[in-house]
N, C-alpha and C positions, 0 to 999 in steps of 0.2 A: 569713030573719031574719039580721041581722049583729050581732055583738057588738063592743064596743070595750073593749080592755084597756089599762091603763097599766102598763108595766113599765120598770124601769131597763134600761140597756143590758146589764148583767150578768145580769139575770133573763131578758131576751129571749134572750141567748146560751145560757143553761141550757136553755131550751125548744128552741132549735135543736139543741143538742147531744143532747138526748134524742130528737128527731125523726130525726136522721140515723142513729140506731142501728136504725131500722125499715127495712123494704124500700123502696127508692127509689121504686118506682111508687106506693106508698100514701101517701107524704108529699111528693113533689116539688111539688105545687101549693101546699100550705100553706107549705113552706119558701120557695118563690119569693115568695109573697104577703107573708110576714113581711119578707123581705129588701128587696122593692120598697118597702114602706111605711116601713121604717127608713131606706132611702136617701132617700126623698122628705122625710122629717122632718129628716134631717141637712142636706140642702140648704137647707131653709127656715131652719133655725137658723144655718147658716153664712152665709147671705145677709143675715141681720139684723145681723151684726157688722161 
């Protein structure tokens, strides 16, 4: 099952800041996934202007 969350950029950064305090091996996949999705969404938004 996958979940979809809508967060502001600042809220997403808070999540990432909290995650990076954990051991790398336990959070690396989640951090990468968040960063990839954020990058994709930024590109879509930048392309529309």
